[in-house]
C-alpha positions as CSV (number, residue, x, y, z in Angstrom):
1,M,-106.6,-12.9,42.9
2,A,-106.9,-15.5,45.7
3,E,-107.3,-19.1,44.6
4,A,-110.9,-20.3,45.0
5,A,-111.6,-22.7,47.8
6,K,-111.2,-26.4,46.8
7,K,-114.5,-28.2,46.7
8,A,-115.3,-31.9,46.9
9,F,-118.4,-34.0,47.8
10,V,-119.9,-37.4,48.5
11,T,-123.1,-38.3,46.8
12,G,-125.6,-41.1,47.3
13,H,-129.3,-41.7,47.9
14,P,-129.8,-41.4,50.8
15,I,-126.6,-39.7,52.1
16,K,-127.3,-38.1,55.4
17,H,-125.8,-41.1,57.3
18,S,-122.4,-40.7,55.6
19,R,-119.4,-40.2,57.9
20,S,-117.2,-39.0,54.9
21,P,-117.8,-35.2,55.6
22,K,-116.5,-35.7,59.2
23,I,-113.4,-37.6,57.9
24,H,-112.5,-35.1,55.2
25,G,-113.5,-32.1,57.4
26,H,-111.0,-33.4,60.0
27,W,-108.2,-33.6,57.5
28,L,-109.0,-30.2,55.9
29,A,-108.7,-28.6,59.4
30,K,-105.5,-30.6,60.2
31,H,-103.8,-29.4,57.0
32,G,-105.2,-25.8,57.2
33,I,-106.7,-26.2,53.7
34,D,-109.2,-23.7,52.4
35,G,-111.7,-26.3,51.2
36,S,-115.0,-28.0,51.7
37,Y,-116.4,-31.5,51.5
38,Q,-120.2,-31.8,51.5
39,A,-122.8,-34.6,51.3
40,I,-125.2,-34.2,48.3
41,D,-128.3,-36.4,48.0
42,V,-128.9,-37.2,44.3
43,A,-131.7,-39.5,43.1
44,P,-130.7,-42.1,40.5
45,Q,-132.6,-40.4,37.7
46,D,-130.7,-37.1,38.3
47,F,-127.2,-38.7,38.6
48,A,-126.0,-38.3,35.0
49,E,-127.0,-34.6,35.0
50,F,-125.2,-34.1,38.4
51,L,-121.9,-35.5,37.0
52,A,-122.3,-33.3,33.8
53,T,-122.4,-30.1,35.9
54,L,-119.6,-30.9,38.4
55,Q,-116.7,-29.0,36.8
56,A,-118.8,-26.0,36.0
57,S,-119.9,-26.0,39.7
58,G,-116.3,-25.8,40.8
59,Y,-115.8,-29.3,42.2
60,R,-112.4,-31.0,41.9
61,G,-114.1,-34.4,42.4
62,G,-115.8,-36.4,45.0
63,N,-117.0,-39.8,46.3
64,V,-119.8,-41.9,45.1
65,T,-121.7,-44.4,47.2
66,I,-124.8,-46.5,47.0
67,P,-126.7,-46.6,44.7
68,H,-124.5,-44.7,42.2
69,K,-121.2,-46.8,42.0
70,E,-122.1,-48.7,38.8
71,A,-123.7,-45.7,37.1
72,A,-120.5,-43.7,37.8
73,F,-118.5,-46.6,36.3
74,A,-120.5,-46.2,33.1
75,L,-120.5,-42.4,32.9
76,V,-116.9,-41.4,33.6
77,D,-114.5,-40.5,30.7
78,R,-111.6,-42.7,32.0
79,R,-111.2,-45.4,34.6
80,D,-108.1,-46.7,36.4
81,Q,-107.2,-50.4,36.7
82,A,-108.9,-50.8,40.2
83,A,-112.2,-49.5,38.8
84,E,-112.0,-51.7,35.7
85,E,-111.3,-54.8,37.8
86,I,-114.0,-54.1,40.4
87,G,-116.6,-52.8,38.0
88,A,-117.7,-49.9,40.2
89,V,-116.4,-46.3,40.9
90,N,-116.4,-44.6,44.3
91,T,-113.9,-41.8,43.7
92,L,-114.0,-39.1,41.0
93,W,-111.5,-36.4,39.9
94,F,-110.7,-34.2,36.9
95,E,-107.5,-34.7,34.9
96,D,-106.8,-32.7,31.7
97,G,-110.5,-31.9,31.5
98,K,-111.6,-35.5,31.7
99,L,-113.6,-37.0,34.5
100,W,-111.7,-40.0,35.9
101,G,-113.1,-42.8,38.2
102,S,-111.3,-45.1,40.6
103,N,-112.4,-47.5,43.3
104,T,-110.5,-47.2,46.5
105,D,-112.3,-49.8,48.5
106,A,-109.7,-52.5,47.8
107,H,-107.0,-50.1,49.0
108,G,-109.0,-49.3,52.2
109,F,-109.5,-53.0,52.9
110,A,-105.8,-53.9,52.5
111,A,-104.5,-50.9,54.4
112,N,-106.8,-51.6,57.3
113,L,-105.5,-55.2,57.6
114,D,-101.9,-54.0,57.1
115,E,-102.4,-51.8,60.2
116,Y,-104.1,-54.3,62.5
117,A,-103.0,-57.7,61.1
118,P,-99.5,-57.3,59.5
119,G,-98.7,-60.2,57.2
120,W,-102.3,-61.1,56.7
121,A,-102.0,-62.0,53.0
122,K,-99.7,-64.9,53.8
123,N,-102.1,-66.4,56.3
124,G,-103.6,-69.0,54.0
125,P,-106.9,-69.5,52.1
126,A,-109.5,-66.8,52.3
127,V,-113.2,-67.3,52.7
128,V,-115.3,-64.3,51.5
129,L,-118.9,-64.2,52.6
130,G,-121.1,-62.5,50.1
131,A,-120.9,-61.8,46.3
132,G,-122.1,-58.2,46.1
133,G,-120.3,-55.0,45.0
134,A,-118.2,-54.9,48.2
135,S,-116.9,-58.5,47.7
136,R,-115.6,-57.5,44.2
137,A,-113.3,-54.9,45.9
138,I,-112.2,-57.4,48.5
139,I,-111.4,-60.1,45.9
140,H,-109.4,-57.5,43.9
141,A,-107.4,-56.7,47.0
142,L,-106.8,-60.3,47.9
143,K,-105.5,-61.1,44.4
144,L,-103.3,-58.0,44.3
145,R,-101.7,-59.3,47.6
146,G,-101.1,-62.7,46.2
147,V,-103.8,-64.7,48.0
148,S,-104.1,-67.8,45.7
149,D,-107.1,-69.6,47.2
150,I,-110.2,-67.4,47.5
151,R,-113.5,-69.1,48.3
152,I,-116.6,-67.1,47.7
153,V,-119.7,-68.2,49.7
154,N,-123.1,-66.7,48.8
155,R,-126.8,-67.5,49.4
156,T,-127.3,-67.3,45.7
157,L,-124.7,-69.6,44.2
158,A,-125.0,-68.1,40.7
159,R,-123.7,-64.7,41.9
160,A,-120.7,-66.4,43.5
161,Q,-120.1,-68.2,40.2
162,D,-120.3,-64.9,38.3
163,L,-117.4,-63.6,40.4
164,R,-115.4,-66.8,39.9
165,H,-115.7,-66.1,36.1
166,R,-114.9,-62.5,36.5
167,F,-111.7,-62.9,38.6
168,G,-110.5,-66.2,37.2
169,A,-107.7,-68.4,38.6
170,G,-107.6,-69.1,42.3
171,I,-111.3,-68.3,42.9
172,S,-114.0,-70.9,43.8
173,A,-117.7,-70.4,44.3
174,H,-119.8,-72.1,47.0
175,A,-123.3,-72.2,48.4
176,M,-123.9,-71.2,52.1
177,E,-124.2,-74.8,53.1
178,A,-120.6,-75.4,52.4
179,T,-119.3,-72.7,54.8
180,D,-118.4,-74.9,57.8
181,E,-116.4,-77.3,55.6
182,L,-114.5,-74.4,53.9
183,L,-113.4,-72.8,57.1
184,G,-111.4,-75.8,58.4
185,D,-108.1,-74.7,56.8
186,A,-108.9,-71.0,56.1
187,G,-106.5,-68.3,57.4
188,L,-108.8,-65.4,56.5
189,L,-112.6,-65.0,57.0
190,I,-114.1,-61.9,55.5
191,N,-117.7,-60.8,55.9
192,T,-118.9,-58.5,53.1
193,T,-122.6,-59.0,53.7
194,A,-125.1,-56.9,55.7
195,L,-125.4,-59.7,58.3
196,G,-124.2,-58.3,61.6
197,M,-125.4,-54.7,61.1
198,H,-127.8,-53.2,63.6
199,G,-131.2,-54.7,63.0
200,N,-129.6,-57.7,61.2
201,E,-127.7,-59.4,64.0
202,S,-127.5,-63.0,62.9
203,L,-124.1,-64.7,62.6
204,S,-122.8,-65.0,59.0
205,A,-120.5,-67.9,59.8
206,D,-119.3,-70.0,62.8
207,P,-115.7,-68.9,63.6
208,T,-115.2,-72.0,65.9
209,R,-114.7,-73.9,62.7
210,L,-111.5,-71.9,61.9
211,P,-107.9,-72.9,62.8
212,H,-106.4,-71.0,65.7
213,H,-104.2,-68.8,63.5
214,A,-107.1,-67.4,61.5
215,I,-107.8,-63.7,61.1
216,V,-111.5,-62.6,61.0
217,T,-112.6,-59.2,59.6
218,D,-116.0,-57.7,58.9
219,I,-116.5,-54.7,56.6
220,V,-119.6,-53.7,58.6
221,Y,-118.7,-51.0,61.2
222,V,-122.1,-50.3,62.8
223,P,-121.8,-51.9,65.3
224,L,-118.1,-51.7,65.5
225,E,-117.9,-55.3,67.0
226,T,-120.4,-57.4,65.0
227,P,-121.7,-60.7,66.2
228,L,-119.1,-62.5,64.0
229,L,-116.2,-60.5,65.4
230,A,-117.5,-61.0,69.0
231,A,-117.7,-64.8,68.4
232,A,-114.2,-64.9,66.8
233,R,-112.7,-62.9,69.7
234,A,-114.4,-65.2,72.2
235,R,-112.6,-68.1,70.5
236,G,-109.3,-66.2,70.8
237,L,-108.9,-65.4,67.1
238,H,-107.4,-62.2,65.7
239,T,-110.1,-59.8,64.7
240,V,-110.2,-56.6,62.6
241,D,-113.3,-54.3,62.5
242,G,-114.5,-52.5,59.4
243,L,-114.0,-48.9,60.4
244,G,-110.4,-48.8,59.2
245,M,-111.5,-49.7,55.7
246,L,-113.8,-46.7,55.6
247,L,-111.0,-44.4,56.9
248,H,-108.3,-45.7,54.6
249,Q,-110.4,-45.7,51.4
250,A,-110.8,-42.0,51.9
251,V,-107.1,-41.2,51.7
252,P,-106.5,-41.4,47.9
253,G,-109.4,-39.1,47.1
254,F,-108.4,-36.4,49.6
255,E,-104.9,-36.4,48.1
256,R,-106.2,-35.9,44.6
257,W,-108.6,-33.1,45.4
258,F,-106.7,-31.2,48.1
259,G,-103.0,-31.9,47.3
260,K,-102.0,-33.5,50.6
261,R,-101.8,-37.2,51.6
262,P,-103.6,-37.4,54.9
263,Q,-102.9,-39.9,57.8
264,V,-105.4,-42.2,59.4
265,T,-104.7,-41.6,63.0
266,A,-106.1,-42.7,66.4
267,E,-107.5,-39.2,66.8
268,L,-109.6,-39.6,63.6
269,R,-110.7,-43.1,64.5
270,S,-111.9,-41.8,67.9
271,L,-113.7,-39.0,66.3
272,I,-115.7,-41.3,64.0
273,I,-116.3,-43.9,66.7
274,A,-117.9,-41.1,68.8
275,D,-120.2,-40.4,65.9
276,L,-121.2,-44.1,65.6
277,V,-122.6,-44.2,69.1
278,P,-126.4,-43.7,68.9
279,K,-127.5,-40.4,70.3
280,A,-129.8,-40.6,73.3
């Protein structure tokens, strides 16, 4: 009897904007795999039941996005170290009948910088703008790579202080008013906030305050060049957009569900960039 097609998914609420089906569909076609990856909209009140029926529905696993990442963290049977450190789950798979959860955002962030700014982790102190879920993954990645001075800046100081307590040594918490002063010797500036997204185009920090060797990256990828990245590029600084993080974070999940480790290529990047351009 032929093996059943391998099935995976991404779930969120809403989910129709997700580029993940295009990413995984590209890899499925590249590797000639009999499989599918679909977007499934699940309301928060239905999420626990959705997870409970996954295996019976033939799914090998899938991705979880907003607003379900913390709920997935609480509901899985087992969590890996990345999920435990970050406190949220974005990737699910079955192993020995148990539902496992991981968080691949830190991997995606680091792999993106490895590709476009090799040696980035040795560049000096890091300033992280924002103290939400995304910043937890970024801080985890920075700590894994040995960055020893990580400065979290947030509009609500208490949230930055929560992360300082969560991640411990080498982390400091600051109010937004301190940003300019903190940038003076920083080698990395990372925006994890929604500032810079379409419809929210204000500047999250002033890159002219940074030293000339600094690297500036933004996890926002719509638009691909945010106001922060444009200002940093105009200053002559090295910039890295957020699209690579999205592409690289998808790699570990695909490998678990479909048995092949895919490559993030220029072809895939171009495919997704074409999809980011607003349709006329």
